[in-house]
C-alpha positions, 0 to 999 in steps of 0.5 A: 607206422610207429618207430621201430628198432634200427635193425628191423628198419634196415632189415625191412628196407634191405628186403624191399630193395632186393625185391625191387631189383629182382622185379625190375630185372623181370620187367622185360618178361612183360608179365602183368603186374610186375610194374605195380609190384615194383612200385610197391617194393620201392614204396615199402623201402621208403616206408621203412626208412621213414620209420627211422627214429628221428625221421618223418615217422608216423603219418608220412610212413603210414601213408607211404605204407598204405600206398605200397599196399595199394600198388601191390593190390593193383599188381595182384589184380593185373596178375590175375587178369583184372584191371585195377580201379586206380580211381578207387585206389587213389580215392581211398589213399586221398581219404587216408591222407586227409585223415592223417593230415587232420590227425597231425593238427589235432592235439591228441590225433596220433592215435586216430591216425594210427587207427586209420592207417591200421584199418586201411592196411587191414582192408588192403591185406584182406583184399590181397589175401582173398585174391591170392587164395581164390585162384592160384596160378598153378599147383606149384604156385599154390604155396607162393600164393598162400604165402602172399595171402598170409603176409598181406594179413600179417601187414594188416594185423601188425598195423592194427596192433600198433593202433591197439598198443595204448589199450593193450601194451602187450601188442607192442611186440607184434607191431613191428611184424607189419613192416617186415611183412610189407617188405616181404610181400614184393619178394613173394611176388617174385616167386609168383612171377618166376612160376609164371615164367616157368609155365611159359613154353621154353623152346623157341622152336615152337614159337611163331616168329611174328608174334613170339606165341606158341604155334598151333602144334605146341598150343595143342600139346599145352592144352592137352596137358592142361586138360589131363591135369584138370582137377575135378570141379575146376573150370577151364575154358577155350577162347578162339579169336580172329582179327576181323577182315585182316585181308582188307588190312593187308590190301589197305596197309600192305602185308607189313601192316597186317603183320603189325596188327597181329603183333599188336594183338599178341602184345595186347592179349599177353598183357590183358590176361592172367599169367597162367593163361595159355596163348597161341597163334593157330595160323593166319589171323586166328589165336587160341587162349586157354583159361584155366580156372575160368568159368564160361561167364568169366571167360566171356567177360575176359573176351569182352575186355579183349574185344573192347581193348582191341577196338580202342587200339590205334596201330601205326602201319606203313599205310598210316594209322589203322584200327581193328576189331576181333571176334571170338568163340568160347567153349567151357570144358566138360567132363572127359573133354578132349582138345578136339571136342573143345575146339569144335564147340569154340569154333562153332561159337566163333563162326556165329560171332562172325555171322552176327556181324563180327566184333562180338564174342559168343559162347557155345551151348548157351552156357551164358543165357543172355550174355552172347551165348550161341545155340547148341552146335548142330549141322552147319557150315564151316567158315 
């Protein structure tokens, strides 16, 4: 980042700090991506101050701005239900840091450093934009998602404009846009977070007192509403999950131990999945997860991530440390599907996962050949 006018620097820093305050205030909501977006806002404010005339402008400001974009990208991935590769992001930043450090030692390396920072900003911006336009959280979140995509691209354009100023001096007027857009990105993330919070069930009367998730009646209502609003061609999947051998956990660790496992899994599933996902505790050890905008293959991958994550958990119970596994069944909605039909198919897939030895995810109707798919439902007993 090159030196900007003090007014623009103060504006960018103020916007980033305001976004930071708002994001930190939302951390208790436990939405995925909030921590990463908060870090991005803090780094954007620092990058703005580093651009102050006479301060450590140039390479340090460019590196901090790239780190802000990397954190924001990680937040978008978490918000969308994906796990960011910190090793990959950290490696990319390390390479940029080496290039920027080398450019400082070269006689005419300033242009090289600015060009490298511009390329990185553009790459991060494109990745953020693609993630946002691919799957908006809801119809009301479409505009915030598109706004984030536009701002991310603007950051990349502004950074590249800075690198091209020596060749195209007219681009000097566009170069400050990247810094302002970088500060606005976390503010747009606040809108996404608020939309996700508004989509959550608001009435505690429908909440399970143990896990805080919607109970069965409320979950069914939410699923029926989503199915009724389902737009043509947009996939939607239902995942039914059971904690394996919860009765054994109650015997070994006591009833409080079983409750601890249920609470732990509720926290895990809330943190792992996308913000627009509908969660519910359907009774006992059974949970329901509705995945809007998710194909059968993607739902199976999400279920597998949950299964692996659950198996790695160690829960402290009154009886000591305890591990648990889960089994799951998935059904993908077909045209004109009702909740009852969708539930029956997912339930049969869950039954097959348990018959196969548990700690498994199965998909109904052979929707995923070779990926844990179950046979088409036929005559069979209920567990």
